[in-house]
N, C-alpha and C positions, 0 to 999 in steps of 0.2 A: 282594745278592751271596751266592753259595754258598760256605759255609766250606770250608776244606781238610779232608781226611781224612773225607769222607763218600762214600757210593756214587755221588753225583752229581758229585763233583769231576772236572773235566776235560771234562765234557759241555758242548757248545756251546749257549749261550743264543741266542735269536732264531729258533730252529726246533725242531721236535720231535727231539731227539737222544736216543739210547737206548743202554743197555748191558745185556746179558743178566744176570739176577740169578744164575742157576746154570746153567751149560752142561749139566749132567747132570740138571737138574730135570725132573720129569714134565710140568709145564705151562710155557708160554712167558711168564714174567714178565720185565719189563724195568724198570731204573731209567731215568727219563726226565726231561728238562728241557723244559718247555713254552715256547711262543713268548714269553711274558712273563717268562721266567726263573724260573717257579715249578717246584719239584721235584714229581715224581709217580712213582707206581708204575703200570705198564701191564701188563694181562693180554691177550695176543693170543688171539683166539678163532677157531675154525674157522667158526662161524656165530653169529648173534645168537639168543638164546633166543626161543622163541615160546610165549606172548606175551612181549614185553619187559616185565620187571617195573618197577613204579614205584619210583623212587629218590628219597627225600625230600631236601630241602635241609638241609645241615648248616652250622653256623656257620663253622667253620674248615677244612672240607674240601669239595671238590667231587668227587662221584662220578657219572660219566656213561658212557654208551655212545657210541661214535663209529665211523663207518665210514670207513676210510682206503683208499687205493688198494691197500694190501697185505691188506686184510680188516678185519673188525670188531674193536674193542678195548673193554675196560673200563678206564677210568683213574681213579685216586684222586689228586687234586691237592691239595697243601697251599697254602692261601691266605696263610699267614703264615710266612715262612721263619725267623722267630725261634724257631719250635718244631720246627726241622728234626731235632734230636736225638731228640725224642720220636716224631716222624713216622717216622724210620728204624726205631725199635723196633716201631712199629705195622706198618710194611711187612713186616718180617721175620716178625712173628707171623702176618700175613695169608698170606704165602707158605708158612709152615710148616703152617698149617691147611689150605690148599688141597692141599698135597702128600699129604695123607692121603686125598684123594678118589679114587674109582675112575673117575669120568667127568668130562668137561669141565663138564657141567651142575652136578654136585655141587661141583666146584672153584669154579665161579662163585658158587654159593650160599654156600659157606663163606667166600669172599673178602668178599662183601658183608656177611654176618652178622658176621664178625669186625671189619670196619671199624666197623659200628654199635656194637659193644661197646666200641670204643676211643674213639669220637668225643667222649664227654663229658669225657675227659681233655684233649683238645685245645681244648675251649671253656672250660677253667679249672676243671674238676671235681676232686674229691679222689681221690687214689690209694689212700687208706686204706679199710679195710673199713668198712661201715656201722655206726653206733652201735647199741646195743640198741634205742633208741627208734625209729630209722629202720628197723631190721629188723622190729620189731613193726608199724609202719605199713605197710610193703611187704607183709608177710604178710597183714595184714587186707585190703588192696586186692586181693591175688591171690585170696583166698577169695571175695570178691564177683565178681571177674572170672570165676572158674570157673563160677559160676552163670549169668552172662551168656553165656558161651561155650555152655553147654548149651542155652540158650533161643534165642539169636540166631545162633549160629555164630561162628567165630573172628574173621573179618574185621570184622563190625559191632561185636562186643564190644571188640576191640582199638582200633578207631577211636573208640569212646566213652570209652576210658580216658585221661582228660586230666590226671589227678593228677600223673604224673611230669614233665609239661611245665610245671608251675607254675600251671595254671589254677585258678580259685577253687573249682571242684567236682572231685571225684575222677573221676566218670563223668558224661558229658553225652550223653544220648540225644536223639532227636528230640522226645519229649514228656515226658521225665523227666530229673532230675539226682539223683545219689546222692553224698552225702558220707559217707566211711568213717572211723570212729574206733576205734582199738585201745586197749584198756586192760588193766591187770592185774586179774584176777578178784578178788583179795583186797584190792585197794586201796579207798580211800574211794569211795562210790557216785557218782562224778562223772566226766565226760569234759571234756577241755580243748578249748575252741573257740579257735582261734588268732587269728582276726581277724573283723571284722564282715561280711566277704564270704562266709564259709563257709556260713552259714545264711540268706543273703539270698535273696529271691525272684528267680526267673528268669522273665521274661514268657512266658506261654503254656506253661509246663512245671510239672509236679509236682516237688516236692522231697522227697527221702527222706534220713533220717539212719540209717545202718547202724552198729551198735555190736557189737564182738566183744571177747571176753576172750582175750588172747594172753599166756600165762604161761610163764615160764622154768622148765625142769625139768632134772633130772639124768639122764645116760645110764643105761640105754639107752632111757629113755622119750622121747617126743616126736620131733620132726623138726627138722632144721636149715633155714635159709633156702635153702640149696642144694638140699635135698630138695624143698622146695615149688616151687622154680623148675623142677627136673627133672621133676616130675609134669606140669606144664603143657607143658613142652617135649616130653615123650614123647607127650602127648595130641595136640599139634599135628602131630608127625611122623607119627602114625598116621592122622589124620583130615584135616588141612588144612595140608600142609607148606608151601604157598605163603605161609602166615601167619607162618612162623618169623622172617622178617626184621623184620616189624613188632613181633613179640614182643621180639626182641633190641634193637630201637631203644628201646622203652619201658623195658626193664630198664636200658639204658645211661643213659637220662634219669633214672632213679631212683637212679643211682649204683652199681648192682650190676655187679660184674665176676666172671665165672665163674672167673677165676684166683685170687680171694681165698678164704681158708680160713675158713669159718663153722662148723667142727666144734666149737669151744668153746661154742656157744650152741645149745640145743635148746628147742623150743617146743611147747606144746599149744594148740590153737585151738578156741574154741567156735563153735557155729552163729551166724551173724550175726542180730541182731535189727533189725528195720526199724521206723522211726517216721515218720509222715507229718508233715512240717513245713508247717504250715498256720496259719490264723488261730487265735490262742490259744496256739500253741506257745511255750514260754519261750525267748527269744533276744534278742540285740542285733543288729539287722540294719540294713544301709544302706538309705536315707540316715540318717546320724547328724548331730547338731548340728555346725555349722561350728566348726572348730578342734580337733575330736577325730579321732583316727585310730589305726590299729594296735591296736585293742581286743582283748584276750583275756580269757576268763572261764571259770569252771567251771560246767558245766551239770549239774544234779542229775538222776540217772536216775529218781528217784521222780517228779519233775515231768514227765518224758517219758512215764511209764507210760500215761496216758490216750490217747496218740497211737500206741501200739505196734500194729503190724500183723503178722500171720503171713506167712510166705513164700508160703503158699497164696493169700493175699489180694493180695500185692504182684506176684507174677510174671505173672499174666494182664495187668496193666496195663503192665508193662515190655515184655512181648513182643507186645502187641497191635499195635504199630506195624509190627513185622516181619511179622506174619501178614497185615496189610492190604497191605503191599507185595508179598508173595508172591501174594496173591489177585489 
């Protein structure tokens, strides 16, 4: 049942019933009730984009293109009406973002991108800013991602970035996996391994442990998490704008919201050091004895030293698979 005092109140369930969001709006957005009484936001389009972008499946939202007798549309449907209040806020934010666009194509991209930035809230994510530890971890992964973008291109690099989705490894390429650890440069010479799966072997893939120092500093030194995100966003806008949506989705999965204020925290970041996780590397890895689980431990950096590899040694291996495919 649709609650009273919402933009969807009074719209008839059982068919696609709509009401214009803003009669004076630049773009044709409508409040809509879908045939199963699910509420939605609809953007009426003059034509479908070519090519039609891939739209990932989201847990509590459905975002799809559809061609109706009156023309093509993009719709964003809420699957759980219990979250209708938050969904209304999302919809109004999507419309506001699209109204800044000069073309329909840009309005469409803004609508999809803003939806991705919101979706983690609708799946039960936190609305608060990321903690200092979470900021450090995300900054470390972004530093490695930048190197993968330079060598592989944006789309393959973003596809390999699995950490925000909760996968055991932060990056999963065809022949390599990379686990990233951010630490304070002045702390004890250890990194925390959170569970037995982080450094476990992956069949037919090399495994690398990348360690960075991410230190908090006082203004005007260093950069904020927002600055780090903006750097990659600007890069993608210049080189591969079609990858912006995937970038936004990964950030949302990581809990980052562009509307949050990260100005109080500024960071300096070291170059990542890579280590080959192979036979003899110090680790607790699955499988482990029956009855044990969720193991975490401190890994000594000095014990990792014999397995350290320079970036010049690592990147030809990481990027060889892409070179083979291009050949």
